[in-house]
N, C-alpha and C positions, 0 to 999 in steps of 0.2 A: 047391733048395727056396727059396721066397720068404721073405725076412725078415719078421718080424712087428712092426708098430708099434701100440702102444696109445696112444690120445689120450684124456686125461681132461679133459673140457670143463667149464668153469665154467658154461656154458649150452650149449644146442644151437645150432649156427650159424644165423644169420639174415642171409645175405649181401645181402638186399634191404632190410634196415632199419638195419644197423649197419656201420661200418667194421671193427669187430672180427670180425664175421661174414664179411666179404669177405676179411679177412686169413686167417682160419681156412680158408676154402675154398681160397685160394691155396696154403696149406701142404699141405692134403690132396691137392690135384691134383698138387702137386710130388712128394709121396711116392708117389702112384700112378704117376707117370712114372718114378720110381726103381725101380719093381717091388715095392713093399712090399705086404704083406697087412695091411690096416688094420682095427682095431676101435676104434670111438668110443663112449665111455661118459660118463655124466653123472648127477649126483644131481638135476639140475633137471628141471622139467616142460617138455614141449614146448609151443609156441604155434602159432598158425595161420601164422606166418611162418617156422617152423623148416624147414630144408632136409631133404628126404628123402635121407639119405646112402646108403641102400641102392641108389638109382638110380645111384650112382657105384661100386657094388660094395663098399661099406664095410659091415662088420657093426656093428649098433647094439645097445647094451645099457644098461639102467638099473642103477645101483649105489646102494647104501645107505651113508650116512655113518656112521662109528663102528660098523662091523659086520664081523665076521670073514669073512663071505661073500665079501668082496672079496679076502681073502687066498687063499681057495680058487680064486677066479677067476684070480688071477695065476699060481698054481702050475699050473693047467690050461693057461692060454694060453701061458706061457713067452715073453713078448715080448722081442725083441732091443733094442727102444728104446721109451721112454715119454716122451710129451710132456705136461707139465702146462700147462694153459691158464690162466695167471696165477698169481701167487705164492700166493694163498689156497688154490688147489687143491693146490699142492705142500705147504703146511702140513698139509693134511688127509690127503693120501695118500702123501707122500714117504717117510715111515718105513716104510710097508707095502711100497712098491715096493723100497726098499733091503733089506728083510728077506726078502721072498718072491720077488723077481726081482733078486737082487744083481748079476747080470752084464749087466742091461739098461742101456743108455746113457740117462741121465736128462737130459731137455732141458726147460728152462723157457721157454715163450713168454710174454714179459713183456707183450706188447701195447703198453704204454707204462709209464713209471714211475708207478704209482698214487700213491705217496707224494709225488711231485713235484706231480702234479695236485691232490692233496688239500691240500698245504701252500699252493699258490698260491691255491686256492679260499678257504681260510680267511683269507689275507691280503686278498683282495678284499672279502670279507664284513666284515672288521674295518676296512676302509678304511686299510690301512697298506701301506707299500712292502714287497714281497717280497724276502727275502734268502736266500742259500743256507744260511746258518746256521739259519734257521727250518726248512728242509727237513732238514738233517743232524740236527737235534735232535727231529724229529717221530717219535713212536712207530711210525708206519707205516713209516718209513724203516728202522728197526732190523729190523722183521719182513721187509721186502722184501729188504734186503741179506742177511739170514740165509738166506733162500730161495735167493738167487742163489749164495751160497757153497756151499750143499748140492747144487746142481745141477752136472752135468758141463759142460753148455753152456747158455748163456743167449742167446736170440735177442732182439736189440735192434733196434727198428724205426727209431730215430733216432740219427744219428751224434753229435748233441749229448748224448744220454743216455749213449752209449758213453764220451765224454770225461768227462762228469760222474762216472760211476762210477769211472773210472780215476784222475782227478786229485783229486777231492774225497773219495772213500772208499777210494782205494788198492786197489780190487779188481783182481786180476791180469787182464791182458788175455787170458790163456789161457782164462779162463772166459767171455769175451764174444765174440759173433759178430754183426756188423751185417748184418741182413737186412731191408731195407725192403719196401714193397709191390712185387710182381712183376707186371709187365704187358707186353703186347706193344708193340713199337715203333710209332710213328706214321709211316706211309708217306705219300709225296706223294699217292698215290691216295686215301687216307683223308681227307686235308686237302681235296682237291677235292670230296669228297662232303659236307663240312660246309656248313651254311647260311652265307651271307655276312653281313657287317656289316649290310647293309640288310634282309636277310631276318630278322634277329633283332630283338627288342624287349624292353623292360622289364628289371627286375632280379629276381634269385632268391636265396633263402636256403634252405639245406637242412640238416636235422640231426635226429637221433633225440631224441624228447622225454624219454627217460629219462636223457639225458646232461646233467649240470648246466651245462657250458660252453655248450652250444647254447641252453639256456633263458635264460641270462644274455645271450647275443648277441641273441636275439629281442627281449627286453625293451629292450635298448639301442637296437636299430634302431627299435622302435616309439616310444620316448620321446625319443630324442636325435637319431639320425642321419637317419632317414627324413624327419622334418619339414624338415630342412635341404636334403635333396635335392629333396623335393617343391616346396619354395618356388621353386627355380630351374627345375625340370622339372615343371610342374603337370599334365602329361598322362601322366607316367610312372607305372608300377605296380610294386609289389614283391610277389612271390609267395612265401609261406612253405610249404615242404614238409617232411614228416618223419613217421615212424611214431611212435605213442604220444604224440602231442601232448596235453598236459593241457588241461582246460577253460579254465584261465587264459589259455592261448595262443589257443584257439579264440575266446574272447571278445574278442580284440584285432582280429578281422576288422572292417574298416571300408572298404567299397568306395569311399565318397565321397572318402577321402583316399588311395586307391590302395593300401591295405594289405590284402592278400588272404591269408587262411589257408586252405590247400588240403588239408593232411594228407598221408597216405602217397602216395608216387609209385611206382607199380609198375615203371616204366621210367625210371630216373634219366637215362639218356642222352638220351632224347627230351625230357625236361623241360629239361635243361641246354642242349641245342642250339636250343631255342626262344628263349632269353633272351640278352641282350647282356652282362650282367655279373653275377658272383656276389659277394655281400656276406657276409663272415665276420668280424665284429668280436669276436674271441675275447679275453677278458681273462684267462682262465686255461685250463690244460689241459696235456697232455704228449704225447709221441710225435709222429707226423706225421699230418696230417689227411686222411682219406679223401675228404672233400668237395672239398678243394682239389686233390687228385690227379685226381679225377673231372673237375673243371673243365678241367684241362689235357688230359685224354684226349678231351674233347668240344669243345675249341676255344673255351672261354669264359673270358676274362680275369677275374681276381678282385681284390678289394680286401680286404686282411686286416691283421692286426696282427703284431708281432714274435713273439708266441706262436703265432699261426696258421701262420706261415711257418717257424718254428723247425725246423731239421734237414732242411728240404725242398729247399733250393736250393744249399747249400754253396758260396757265393760267386758263383754264376751269377745273371744277372738274373732277377727275379721275373716271374711270369705276370700282371703288372698292377702294383699298388702295395701297399707295406707301410708302415703308419703307425699310431702309437698315439694320435694326436691326432684327436678326433672331428670337428672342423671340417675338418681336412685330409683325413680319411677321406671325408667327404661331397663335398668338392671334387674329390678324386681320382676318385670314382665318377662324378661329373658330367662330368669331362674325358674319361674313358674312353668314356662313353656318347655324347658328342657328336663326338669326333674319331676318324674312321676310321683315320687313319695311326697314332695312338697305340695304338688297339685292335688293329690288325693286328700291330704290333711286339710287343705284350704276348702275343698268341696265339702268335707265333713263339717267344717265350721259353719258353712252356710246352712246345712241341714239343721244343725243345733239352733241357729238363729231363727229360722222359720218356725220351728216347732216350739221354741221358747217364747217368742215375742209377737208372733203374727197369726196365731191360730184363730180362725174365723169364729168357731163356735164359742170359744171363751170370750172373745171381744164382744160378740153380739149379746151374750148374756149380761155382760157388764153394762152395755149400752141400754138395754131395755129396762134394767133395774134403775138406772140413773134417770131415764126419761119418765118412768112411772113416779118416782119420788119427786121430781121437779114439777110434774103436772099436778100431783096431789097437793103440793105446798106452794103453788105458783104465786099466790098473793103475798105470802110471807117472804118468799124469795125475792120478789120485786121490791118489796118494802125495804129489805135490807140493802138493796143495790141503789143507794141514794145518788151516786154519781151517774148511774144509768138514767134514773128519772130526771136528774138535772139536765143531762144532755138531750133527752127527749124533749124537754120543755124549751130549752134554749136553741140548740143546734137544729133540731128538726123543725122547729117553728119557722126558722128562716128558710130551711130547705123546702118545707111545704109551700110557703108563699112564693118562693122562686119558681117551683114547679107549676103552681097555679098561674103565675105571671106568664111563663113560657106557653102554657096551654092556651091562655087567653090571647096571646100574641099570634099563635098559629091560627086562631079562628078568624082573625082580621084579614 
């Protein structure tokens, strides 16, 4: 009999618009390959970009927040494993899973450390240098760390964030599992099919308009970096792609200066393979960046920041240039654009990174071994996690009764 996996989504997956959507699709496909019977639920409304999960053989259901109908749903489903998509979902439904499906392995898919991204964003907006103390004292960090402790396994996409949780917050390594994006290796045959240096032209920037780091990057390109590049490359163009781009970004379109706002790209691969360099001047963020991984997958070198490349290359040479100085950023983009030898070397670095750090088959094998071990020794694992049990007793007791109070209030 197939094991049952319940995934509680923060939103319905949109793999063609967000890196988080791509990540969720990779997870779902992985558990399908493991033979799991999957049910995906969410309180969110679907959009025109939401993936039809039923086409993958996944059961879909809508659930209600702060309502006992979810308890009945759990009792009937009897899941062997539950994945919470981001810590906010664990806060809302973790106590219900613990009470009504106590034997289910509870997994938190962090996506990235939301608290780290938020603390960095606030530092940028206040024009002050970011420090780890700001992050450790941020109220969202307390919430996120509590959620991590309450979960049996936490999937971390970035090795930097793994180290951060272990070294700065002393979270036990037994609760953490590094699982980056999982992709197929790049073969020599694939490389031969890529457009050459000469066949590519212009620059590209891609990012979801609902994601604050992307919006900050586009403004930075428009006002600071692109004028520097355009001054030396007067015939070059920069194309901005992304779903949900706000009107503020659409108004930046200015063809005379080579700044073109295009909107959503249905086929990211086709877009990236047309262009010669990807620009991602990210000043804040967390996790690892889907756009930069996509760049490597499609053979386009990138210029980014230390935040952009964080956790993505683990000491190996980058797929282009990493710099936090905007003059140097522009000059690096210009150099990559003009010199085929440098460009080809950068492209090669990207191939090495994909094949060394992100191979799907290797990562899936590591994951299934870890899940089997955790399931086999779940009672001992939970007994060793005293802080997690304490937080379930204290924090979730209050959350539980608040939820029940809200439910009762809605009935009146």
